[in-house]
C-alpha positions as CSV (number, residue, x, y, z in Angstrom):
1,M,134.2,-52.4,112.6
2,T,136.2,-50.5,109.7
3,M,138.6,-52.2,107.3
4,F,142.0,-51.2,106.9
5,S,144.2,-52.1,104.0
6,F,147.7,-51.5,103.7
7,R,150.9,-53.0,101.8
8,L,154.2,-54.3,103.3
9,S,157.4,-55.8,102.5
10,D,157.4,-59.3,101.4
11,A,159.8,-60.0,104.4
12,D,157.6,-58.0,106.9
13,A,154.4,-60.2,105.5
14,A,156.3,-64.2,105.8
15,E,157.3,-62.6,109.6
16,V,153.6,-61.9,110.5
17,Q,152.7,-65.0,109.1
18,R,155.5,-67.0,110.9
19,W,154.2,-64.9,114.0
20,A,150.5,-65.6,113.6
21,D,151.4,-69.3,113.0
22,R,153.2,-69.4,116.1
23,L,151.1,-67.7,118.0
24,E,148.2,-69.7,117.0
25,V,146.1,-66.9,115.9
26,D,145.0,-65.1,112.5
27,R,147.2,-62.7,110.8
28,S,144.5,-60.1,111.4
29,E,144.1,-60.3,114.8
30,L,147.7,-60.2,115.5
31,L,147.9,-56.6,113.4
32,R,144.8,-55.7,115.6
33,E,147.3,-56.0,118.7
34,A,150.3,-54.9,117.2
35,L,148.4,-51.2,116.4
36,R,146.5,-51.1,119.3
37,R,149.5,-51.4,121.4
38,Y,151.2,-49.1,118.9
39,L,148.4,-46.8,119.6
40,V,148.5,-47.2,123.2
41,A,152.2,-46.2,123.5
42,L,151.5,-42.9,121.4
43,R,148.5,-41.8,123.8
44,S,150.8,-42.2,126.9
45,E,153.6,-40.0,125.1
46,L,150.9,-37.3,125.5
47,D,150.3,-38.6,128.8
48,A,153.5,-37.6,129.7
49,E,153.7,-34.3,128.2
50,T,150.4,-33.3,129.8
51,W,151.6,-34.4,133.2
52,E,154.7,-32.1,132.7
53,R,152.2,-29.2,131.3
54,V,149.6,-29.8,134.5
55,P,151.1,-31.6,137.3
56,L,149.3,-32.7,140.3
57,D,148.1,-30.4,142.6
58,D,148.0,-30.8,146.3
59,G,145.3,-33.0,147.2
60,E,146.2,-35.5,144.0
61,R,149.5,-35.6,145.3
62,S,148.3,-36.2,149.0
63,L,147.4,-40.1,147.4
64,A,150.8,-40.9,146.9
65,D,151.4,-41.0,150.9
66,V,148.9,-43.6,151.1
67,A,151.1,-45.9,148.4
68,A,153.7,-45.5,150.7
69,W,151.8,-47.5,153.4
70,G,152.9,-50.7,152.0
71,P,150.5,-53.9,151.9
72,A,148.1,-54.3,154.3
73,E,148.7,-56.3,157.5
74,D,148.6,-60.5,156.8
75,W,145.3,-61.7,158.7
76,S,145.9,-64.9,157.6
77,D,147.0,-66.4,161.1
78,W,143.3,-65.3,162.1
79,A,141.7,-67.8,159.6
80,D,140.7,-70.0,162.4
81,A,139.8,-67.7,165.0
82,A,136.1,-68.0,164.2
83,R,136.3,-71.7,164.9
């Protein structure tokens, strides 16, 4: 694991501490999670650009038809059939 060090305003530092206290986590854990979520959001923006640049082919789009089938049948009423 690599250590990062950075400065932030007193107001932001106080808010970080309030949230850490409220969530019962360390400040470092709160900031790590916030950074991780922000990086995921940034990567998703790149994913969107990739999808626009390289759209799905016919084979990949065919899987969308399967998703339209809806949920599988409910067989819970057959639970006692083996008795």
